[in-house]
C-alpha positions as CSV (number, residue, x, y, z in Angstrom):
1,X,0.2,0.3,-0.1
2,X,1.0,3.7,-0.9
3,X,1.1,6.3,1.7
4,X,-1.4,9.0,0.9
5,X,0.1,12.2,-0.3
6,X,-0.7,15.6,1.3
7,X,-2.8,17.7,-0.8
8,X,-1.7,20.8,0.5
9,X,1.9,20.0,-1.3
10,X,0.2,19.2,-4.8
11,X,-0.9,21.7,-7.5
12,X,0.3,24.9,-8.9
13,X,-3.0,26.6,-7.5
14,X,-2.8,30.1,-6.3
15,X,-4.2,29.2,-3.1
16,X,-0.9,26.8,-2.8
17,X,1.3,30.1,-3.3
18,X,0.0,31.8,-0.8
19,X,1.3,31.6,2.8
20,X,-0.9,30.2,5.1
21,X,-2.7,32.5,7.7
22,X,-3.2,32.2,11.5
23,X,-6.8,32.4,13.1
24,X,-6.9,33.7,15.8
25,X,-9.6,34.0,18.8
26,X,-9.5,37.4,20.4
27,X,-12.2,39.0,23.1
28,X,-13.1,42.2,23.1
29,X,-15.0,44.6,25.3
30,X,-18.2,45.2,24.5
31,X,-18.0,49.1,23.5
32,X,-14.7,48.4,21.8
33,X,-16.2,45.2,19.8
34,X,-19.3,47.7,18.8
35,X,-16.9,50.5,17.6
36,X,-15.0,48.1,15.4
37,X,-18.6,46.5,14.2
38,X,-19.7,50.7,13.3
39,X,-16.1,51.2,11.5
40,X,-16.6,47.8,9.6
41,X,-19.9,49.1,8.3
42,X,-19.2,52.2,7.4
43,X,-15.9,50.7,5.5
44,X,-18.2,48.4,3.6
45,X,-15.4,45.5,4.9
46,X,-15.3,43.0,7.2
47,X,-14.5,43.1,11.3
48,X,-11.9,41.1,10.6
49,X,-10.5,43.4,7.9
50,X,-10.6,46.2,10.3
51,X,-9.1,44.6,13.2
52,X,-6.3,42.9,10.6
53,X,-5.5,47.0,9.6
54,X,-5.2,48.5,13.2
55,X,-2.9,45.4,13.9
56,X,-0.6,46.2,10.9
57,X,-0.5,49.9,11.8
58,X,0.3,49.3,15.4
59,X,3.2,47.1,14.5
60,X,4.0,49.6,11.5
61,X,4.0,52.7,14.3
62,X,5.8,50.4,17.3
63,X,8.3,49.5,14.7
64,X,9.2,53.0,13.8
65,X,9.5,54.1,17.5
66,X,11.7,51.0,18.5
67,X,15.5,52.3,18.5
68,X,18.2,50.0,16.3
69,X,21.3,49.2,17.8
70,X,24.1,51.1,16.4
71,X,21.3,54.2,14.9
72,X,20.7,55.6,18.1
């Protein structure tokens, strides 16, 4: 009997070429969650998109603030 191949390693489809995303479960205070929902509705995007966008901005801002060795 031959071993089964992992289907994720087969094919050259677009999904196979993208890096896998990581799913996270986050608990928000009710007021913050409501605000995030309102922002998502105003922008006509998902709440997940709003959270990813905010997270990316936070990381970029933080990275800009962190002093680098030999630069300061």
